[in-house]
N, C-alpha and C positions, 0 to 999 in steps of 0.2 A: 814205893810207899803208897802212892795213890791207888795202884792196882790191888794192894793188900786191903785197903779200906773198901774198895769197890767189891772185893770178894766177900768181906764181912757183911756189907749191906745186901749183897745178892743172896746170901744165906738167909737173912731176915726176910727178904722179899719172897724167897722160895717157900718159906714157912707160911707166909700169908696166902700164897697161891694154892697151897695144899689144904686150906681150910675145908672141912666137910660142909656139904650143903645143909642149910638150916631152914626153918620155916620162913625166915626173912632172908632173901638173897643178900649175901655179902655182909653178914653180921660182924661187928667189931670183934677182934680176937682178945677176949677178956683174959685168956691164959697168959698173954704177953705182959700184963701189968706186973711191975716189980723191977728189980735191978738185976742185970746180968753181967758177967765178966768172962772174958776169954783170954787165956794166956798161952803164949808160945815162946818159950825162952824168955828173953827180955821184953818181947813185944806184948802189948796188952790192949784190949778193947773193953770199955765199960759202956753199958747202955741202960737207961732207966726209962720206964714208961708209966704214965698215970693210968689208972683204971678208966674205962669208958664213962663219959658223962656228956650229955648234950650231943650225943651221936658223934663224938670225936675223942681220939686218944692223942695225948701229947707226949713226946719223948725227947731225950737229949742223949748224946753219945760223945765220947772222947776216946782217943787212942794215943798210944805213945810207945816209947822204948825206954826202958829203965825209968828214970825220973823225969824224962823229957816228954812234953806234950807235942805230938806231931799232927793231930787233927781233931776236929770237933764238928758237931752238926746238931741242928734243931730239926725235929721230925714231927709229922702229924699223920694220923690215920683217920680217915673219915669218908664222907661221900663226896664224890666229884659232882660237877654240874650235870653229868649224865646219870647220877644215882648209883654209880658203881663204887665199890670199896676202893679207895685210893690212898696210896702212900706218897707223902711229900717229904722231900729232904732238902735242907739248906746247909750244905757243908761250908764251914768257915764263914758263915754270913752271906754266902752267895745267894742270888735269887733262887727260890725253891723250884725244884723239878718234880714232876708227878709221874706215877705209874699206876694204872688201874688193874684190878684183879677181879675175876669172876669165880665164885665158889664152884668147886667140882661137884657134880651130881653122881 
């Protein structure tokens, strides 16, 4: 189950890494704002993101099988201390972990 959640998170992160270069290096992914759902048989993942404001995006996700919740996480996209676009995730309330991304040129 954990590897399935990591695969979903990796897909989101890969999309962030593929952002086109913009005038401002590492612009927040406005296109991500909204709610998304993925289904595979009884398995499901839901993710909702707020639009960028104050140079940060906030998100929440949950996953499950049938009617059972199997995982959840709080997420952020913003600038790290190094100024790089950074994705933070806190699965099931655990301390958050970060991954930085540089826009492709």
